[in-house]
C-alpha positions as YAML, in Angstrom:
chain: A
units: angstrom
residues:
- id: 1
  name: MET
  ca: [9.69, -15.20, 3.65]
- id: 2
  name: HIS
  ca: [8.15, -18.62, 3.16]
- id: 3
  name: THR
  ca: [5.07, -19.00, 0.93]
- id: 4
  name: GLU
  ca: [2.88, -22.07, 0.57]
- id: 5
  name: VAL
  ca: [-0.55, -22.91, -0.80]
- id: 6
  name: LEU
  ca: [-2.97, -24.66, 1.54]
- id: 7
  name: GLY
  ca: [-6.17, -25.54, -0.27]
- id: 8
  name: HIS
  ca: [-7.59, -22.33, -1.74]
- id: 9
  name: TYR
  ca: [-5.28, -20.10, 0.29]
- id: 10
  name: GLN
  ca: [-1.79, -18.69, -0.14]
- id: 11
  name: VAL
  ca: [-0.05, -18.40, 3.21]
- id: 12
  name: GLU
  ca: [2.95, -16.08, 3.63]
- id: 13
  name: LEU
  ca: [5.07, -16.77, 6.69]
- id: 14
  name: SER
  ca: [7.96, -14.65, 7.83]
- id: 15
  name: ALA
  ca: [10.14, -13.82, 10.79]
- id: 16
  name: ARG
  ca: [11.77, -10.57, 11.83]
- id: 17
  name: GLN
  ca: [14.69, -10.35, 14.17]
- id: 18
  name: ILE
  ca: [14.13, -8.28, 17.31]
- id: 19
  name: ILE
  ca: [17.24, -6.17, 17.75]
- id: 20
  name: ASP
  ca: [16.70, -5.60, 21.48]
- id: 21
  name: HIS
  ca: [16.48, -9.31, 22.30]
- id: 22
  name: GLY
  ca: [18.29, -11.01, 19.44]
- id: 23
  name: GLY
  ca: [15.27, -13.30, 19.10]
- id: 24
  name: TRP
  ca: [12.70, -13.58, 16.35]
- id: 25
  name: ALA
  ca: [9.03, -12.54, 15.99]
- id: 26
  name: ALA
  ca: [6.57, -14.48, 13.81]
- id: 27
  name: PHE
  ca: [4.40, -12.91, 11.09]
- id: 28
  name: ALA
  ca: [1.72, -14.34, 8.79]
- id: 29
  name: ALA
  ca: [-0.64, -13.28, 6.00]
- id: 30
  name: ILE
  ca: [-3.33, -15.30, 4.23]
- id: 31
  name: ARG
  ca: [-4.86, -14.58, 0.83]
- id: 32
  name: ALA
  ca: [-7.54, -16.40, -1.13]
- id: 33
  name: VAL
  ca: [-6.20, -17.94, -4.33]
- id: 34
  name: PRO
  ca: [-8.39, -17.46, -7.44]
- id: 35
  name: ASP
  ca: [-9.96, -20.64, -8.85]
- id: 36
  name: ASP
  ca: [-8.43, -20.32, -12.31]
- id: 37
  name: GLU
  ca: [-5.63, -18.49, -14.09]
- id: 38
  name: ALA
  ca: [-8.00, -16.23, -16.06]
- id: 39
  name: ARG
  ca: [-9.47, -14.80, -12.86]
- id: 40
  name: ALA
  ca: [-5.99, -14.56, -11.37]
- id: 41
  name: ALA
  ca: [-4.90, -12.33, -14.25]
- id: 42
  name: ASP
  ca: [-7.89, -10.01, -13.81]
- id: 43
  name: ALA
  ca: [-8.31, -9.81, -10.04]
- id: 44
  name: ALA
  ca: [-6.09, -9.09, -7.11]
- id: 45
  name: GLN
  ca: [-5.81, -11.77, -4.48]
- id: 46
  name: ALA
  ca: [-8.25, -11.22, -1.64]
- id: 47
  name: THR
  ca: [-6.52, -10.75, 1.69]
- id: 48
  name: ILE
  ca: [-8.43, -12.51, 4.44]
- id: 49
  name: PHE
  ca: [-5.70, -12.19, 7.10]
- id: 50
  name: PRO
  ca: [-3.42, -9.18, 6.55]
- id: 51
  name: THR
  ca: [0.26, -9.39, 7.44]
- id: 52
  name: GLN
  ca: [0.58, -9.15, 11.17]
- id: 53
  name: ARG
  ca: [2.62, -10.36, 14.09]
- id: 54
  name: VAL
  ca: [1.24, -13.62, 15.43]
- id: 55
  name: VAL
  ca: [1.87, -15.74, 18.55]
- id: 56
  name: GLY
  ca: [1.46, -12.70, 20.79]
- id: 57
  name: GLU
  ca: [4.65, -11.34, 22.25]
- id: 58
  name: THR
  ca: [6.52, -14.64, 21.93]
- id: 59
  name: ILE
  ca: [10.19, -14.26, 21.05]
- id: 60
  name: PHE
  ca: [11.58, -17.28, 19.21]
- id: 61
  name: ALA
  ca: [15.17, -18.48, 19.43]
- id: 62
  name: SER
  ca: [15.57, -18.86, 15.65]
- id: 63
  name: GLU
  ca: [14.06, -17.71, 12.38]
- id: 64
  name: GLU
  ca: [12.98, -21.30, 11.64]
- id: 65
  name: ALA
  ca: [11.15, -21.58, 14.96]
- id: 66
  name: ALA
  ca: [9.34, -18.29, 14.34]
- id: 67
  name: ILE
  ca: [8.19, -19.43, 10.88]
- id: 68
  name: ALA
  ca: [6.98, -22.72, 12.37]
- id: 69
  name: GLY
  ca: [5.02, -20.75, 14.98]
- id: 70
  name: ALA
  ca: [3.49, -18.55, 12.27]
- id: 71
  name: ARG
  ca: [2.51, -21.65, 10.29]
- id: 72
  name: ARG
  ca: [0.70, -23.13, 13.32]
- id: 73
  name: VAL
  ca: [-1.31, -19.91, 13.72]
- id: 74
  name: ALA
  ca: [-2.17, -19.75, 10.01]
- id: 75
  name: ILE
  ca: [-3.39, -23.35, 9.97]
- id: 76
  name: ALA
  ca: [-5.47, -22.79, 13.11]
- id: 77
  name: PHE
  ca: [-7.02, -19.69, 11.51]
- id: 78
  name: LEU
  ca: [-7.87, -21.59, 8.32]
- id: 79
  name: GLN
  ca: [-9.49, -24.37, 10.34]
- id: 80
  name: SER
  ca: [-11.59, -21.87, 12.28]
- id: 81
  name: ASP
  ca: [-14.88, -20.30, 11.22]
- id: 82
  name: ARG
  ca: [-13.16, -16.91, 10.77]
- id: 83
  name: ALA
  ca: [-11.59, -18.04, 7.48]
- id: 84
  name: ARG
  ca: [-15.03, -18.83, 6.05]
- id: 85
  name: ALA
  ca: [-16.64, -15.53, 7.09]
...
């Protein structure tokens, strides 16, 4: 799993190998990051995009390619109005 912070969001990107095809599926999750450490200690991170398979039924040739695909989807989601809802 690959985790990065983009602005006020923690993005978790992962890939899972598809046994039937030998390829890789992309997954992403996005959580809001608390503004300060005190709130972080008291509150759970708010999930705004639960872990789910992204990029439809696309099968990627490598784990790295799947994570890159998941990152593109996460960034597009954060740039959309859905992230602010």
